VMD Tcl script that draws the C-alpha trace (Angstrom):
set ca {
  {20.80 17.81 6.47}
  {20.08 21.00 8.37}
  {17.86 22.16 5.49}
  {15.80 18.97 5.70}
  {15.50 19.32 9.46}
  {14.34 22.91 9.10}
  {11.84 21.85 6.44}
  {10.35 19.19 8.72}
  {10.16 21.65 11.58}
  {8.46 24.27 9.40}
  {6.05 21.63 8.06}
  {4.86 20.77 11.57}
  {4.59 24.47 12.38}
  {2.28 24.87 9.38}
  {0.17 21.95 10.58}
  {-0.04 23.06 14.20}
  {-0.85 26.66 13.24}
  {-3.51 25.55 10.72}
  {-1.82 27.52 7.96}
  {-4.58 29.02 5.75}
  {-2.99 27.96 2.44}
  {-2.47 24.41 3.68}
  {-6.00 24.18 5.09}
  {-7.48 25.53 1.86}
  {-5.70 22.86 -0.17}
  {-6.69 20.09 2.24}
  {-10.30 21.29 2.31}
  {-10.61 21.35 -1.48}
  {-9.00 17.91 -1.73}
  {-11.47 16.40 0.72}
  {-14.42 18.15 -0.92}
  {-13.55 16.92 -4.41}
  {-12.77 13.36 -3.30}
  {-15.84 12.98 -1.07}
  {-18.22 14.26 -3.75}
  {-16.61 11.99 -6.36}
  {-16.94 8.96 -4.08}
  {-20.57 9.83 -3.25}
  {-21.48 10.00 -6.95}
  {-19.54 6.81 -7.65}
  {-21.47 5.08 -4.85}
  {-24.87 6.26 -6.11}
  {-24.12 4.84 -9.57}
  {-21.62 2.06 -8.89}
  {-23.31 0.24 -6.01}
  {-26.65 -0.44 -7.76}
  {-24.77 -1.32 -10.95}
  {-22.53 -3.80 -9.14}
  {-25.49 -5.31 -7.28}
  {-27.48 -5.73 -10.50}
  {-24.53 -7.49 -12.13}
  {-24.40 -9.82 -9.13}
  {-28.11 -10.68 -9.18}
  {-28.98 -10.73 -12.88}
  {-27.92 -13.32 -15.43}
  {-27.94 -12.24 -19.08}
  {-26.05 -12.92 -22.32}
  {-22.75 -11.09 -22.38}
  {-22.54 -10.76 -18.60}
  {-19.05 -12.27 -18.60}
  {-17.82 -9.70 -21.09}
  {-19.31 -6.88 -18.98}
  {-17.50 -8.19 -15.90}
  {-14.23 -8.37 -17.81}
  {-14.60 -4.77 -18.92}
  {-15.57 -3.66 -15.41}
  {-12.55 -5.36 -13.86}
  {-10.30 -3.91 -16.55}
  {-11.59 -0.42 -15.80}
  {-10.41 -0.82 -12.20}
  {-6.87 -0.48 -13.51}
  {-7.45 2.46 -15.85}
  {-4.36 4.71 -15.95}
  {-5.32 8.04 -14.33}
  {-3.65 10.07 -17.08}
  {-5.80 8.31 -19.69}
  {-8.94 9.13 -17.71}
  {-7.74 12.71 -17.39}
  {-7.16 12.92 -21.13}
  {-10.64 11.53 -21.88}
  {-12.29 14.04 -19.56}
  {-10.15 16.84 -20.99}
  {-11.28 16.00 -24.53}
  {-14.92 15.91 -23.41}
  {-14.77 19.23 -21.56}
  {-12.45 21.20 -23.82}
  {-13.88 23.94 -26.00}
  {-13.83 21.65 -29.04}
  {-15.36 18.76 -27.07}
  {-19.02 17.75 -26.88}
  {-19.39 19.23 -23.37}
  {-17.27 22.31 -23.95}
  {-20.27 24.62 -23.64}
  {-20.50 23.76 -19.94}
  {-17.11 25.44 -19.36}
  {-16.14 22.94 -16.66}
  {-12.50 22.48 -17.66}
  {-10.03 23.71 -15.02}
  {-12.69 23.74 -12.32}
  {-13.27 21.50 -9.30}
  {-16.25 20.00 -11.16}
  {-13.92 18.62 -13.84}
  {-11.75 17.08 -11.14}
  {-14.81 15.46 -9.56}
  {-15.77 13.95 -12.94}
  {-12.27 12.52 -13.42}
  {-12.08 11.08 -9.92}
  {-15.58 9.67 -10.20}
  {-14.64 7.79 -13.39}
  {-11.62 6.34 -11.59}
  {-13.50 5.34 -8.45}
  {-16.76 4.03 -9.94}
  {-15.32 0.79 -11.42}
  {-13.69 0.01 -8.06}
  {-16.93 0.54 -6.15}
  {-18.99 -1.40 -8.71}
  {-16.59 -4.35 -8.86}
  {-16.24 -4.67 -5.09}
  {-20.00 -4.30 -4.67}
  {-20.62 -7.03 -7.24}
  {-18.34 -9.45 -5.43}
  {-19.87 -8.74 -2.02}
  {-23.47 -8.94 -3.23}
  {-22.78 -12.06 -5.30}
  {-21.45 -13.87 -2.23}
  {-24.52 -12.83 -0.25}
  {-26.81 -13.81 -3.12}
  {-25.43 -17.35 -3.13}
  {-26.00 -17.58 0.62}
  {-29.56 -16.21 0.66}
  {-30.80 -17.27 -2.78}
  {-33.24 -19.92 -1.50}
  {-34.72 -17.64 1.16}
  {-35.22 -14.82 -1.34}
  {-36.91 -17.17 -3.79}
  {-39.16 -18.50 -1.04}
  {-40.36 -14.98 -0.26}
  {-40.89 -14.27 -3.95}
  {-38.61 -11.24 -3.99}
  {-37.84 -9.93 -7.47}
  {-34.49 -8.72 -8.83}
  {-34.84 -5.12 -7.66}
  {-36.00 -6.25 -4.24}
  {-33.02 -8.59 -4.04}
  {-30.66 -5.77 -4.93}
  {-32.05 -3.55 -2.18}
  {-32.08 -6.36 0.40}
  {-28.55 -7.56 -0.32}
  {-27.13 -4.03 -0.43}
  {-28.56 -3.38 3.02}
  {-27.39 -6.72 4.39}
  {-23.85 -6.13 3.12}
  {-23.69 -2.47 4.12}
  {-20.66 -2.87 6.40}
  {-18.64 -4.69 3.77}
  {-19.73 -2.17 1.15}
  {-18.48 0.71 3.27}
  {-15.00 -0.75 2.89}
  {-15.47 -0.47 -0.89}
  {-16.28 3.22 -0.49}
  {-13.23 3.75 1.69}
  {-11.08 2.00 -0.90}
  {-12.50 4.32 -3.53}
  {-11.83 7.34 -1.34}
  {-8.24 6.23 -0.90}
  {-7.83 6.02 -4.66}
  {-9.44 9.41 -5.19}
  {-7.50 11.28 -2.50}
  {-4.16 9.97 -3.78}
  {-4.87 10.78 -7.44}
  {-2.59 13.28 -9.19}
  {-2.42 12.61 -12.95}
  {-6.06 13.02 -13.92}
  {-6.78 16.00 -11.67}
  {-3.65 17.75 -12.88}
  {-4.77 17.43 -16.51}
  {-8.37 18.56 -16.04}
  {-7.85 20.90 -13.08}
  {-4.68 22.66 -14.14}
  {-3.37 22.98 -10.56}
  {-4.57 26.60 -10.34}
  {-3.78 28.30 -7.04}
  {-6.88 28.93 -4.87}
  {-9.05 27.25 -7.51}
  {-8.07 23.66 -8.33}
  {-4.93 23.00 -6.30}
  {-5.31 19.82 -4.24}
  {-2.89 17.99 -2.00}
  {-1.29 15.70 -4.56}
  {-0.77 18.36 -7.23}
  {0.44 20.86 -4.62}
  {3.01 18.36 -3.31}
  {4.35 17.83 -6.83}
  {4.51 21.57 -7.52}
  {5.98 22.65 -4.19}
  {8.63 19.92 -4.34}
  {9.71 21.09 -7.80}
  {9.89 24.66 -6.46}
  {11.96 23.58 -3.47}
  {9.26 24.56 -0.95}
  {9.67 21.37 1.05}
  {7.88 22.62 4.15}
  {4.45 22.89 2.52}
  {5.02 19.70 0.53}
  {5.96 17.80 3.69}
  {3.01 19.23 5.58}
  {0.60 18.08 2.89}
  {2.37 14.73 2.74}
  {1.82 14.26 6.48}
  {-1.88 15.02 6.02}
  {-2.13 12.48 3.19}
  {-0.45 9.83 5.33}
  {-2.80 10.57 8.22}
  {-5.79 10.28 5.87}
  {-4.49 6.94 4.55}
  {-4.02 5.66 8.10}
  {-7.50 6.82 9.09}
  {-9.04 5.10 6.05}
  {-7.26 1.82 6.82}
  {-8.28 2.04 10.49}
  {-11.91 2.54 9.45}
  {-11.75 -0.42 7.06}
  {-10.38 -2.64 9.84}
  {-13.01 -1.42 12.33}
  {-15.84 -2.01 9.84}
  {-14.61 -5.50 9.03}
  {-14.43 -6.35 12.71}
  {-17.95 -5.00 13.20}
  {-19.25 -7.03 10.27}
  {-17.58 -10.17 11.61}
  {-19.10 -9.68 15.06}
  {-22.56 -9.16 13.59}
  {-22.26 -12.23 11.36}
  {-21.48 -14.41 14.37}
  {-24.13 -12.81 16.59}
}
mol new
graphics top color blue
foreach p $ca { graphics top sphere $p radius 0.5 }
foreach p [lrange $ca 0 end-1] q [lrange $ca 1 end] { graphics top cylinder $p $q radius 0.2 }
display resetview
């Protein structure tokens, strides 16, 4: 019990002193996750909006696949990216394996289906509501996508935050493609797993506290954005 108490005390000392190793790990984690979410948003939001607005043969099958991809096991995504980026893979010449770039690719593949699916649902609801007005103004499909994305921007931000939560908590895929290399690809989740196995509970607990704080901040932002969207809808 005394050991656990000392570990908690040391963990808070690391946090309050802004321990360089801890800050480096947290910084890399945020960098990788934020870039992955940004890329996922650039691709996933227009894709989800197009699926909401357009009607075409096979659309139902595409939606089934998209929803299925939301539950992709992270280790499977990590394995796919590993095979692509390994020396024998089609992208091996880029030499991205065991780099932060490989981790961004893996996280992006995990987050993009979530962003696209949530965007599709939000835009589809808005499209039903404003369909007659959009037709009356003669706005085409691309114009509808842009208009509805802007109108649903507050709700769509919650989709991005959900994607960020998934990315920041990911361990399996980034461990496979990043290798958990110290000062290179070590992020919060992989560091927690490693330091716990080594018995270094102080650093693991410190990183765990940071992850919890990030999760709380994300949920607080989601709630604030929903409240803002509700107020604007009733204004």
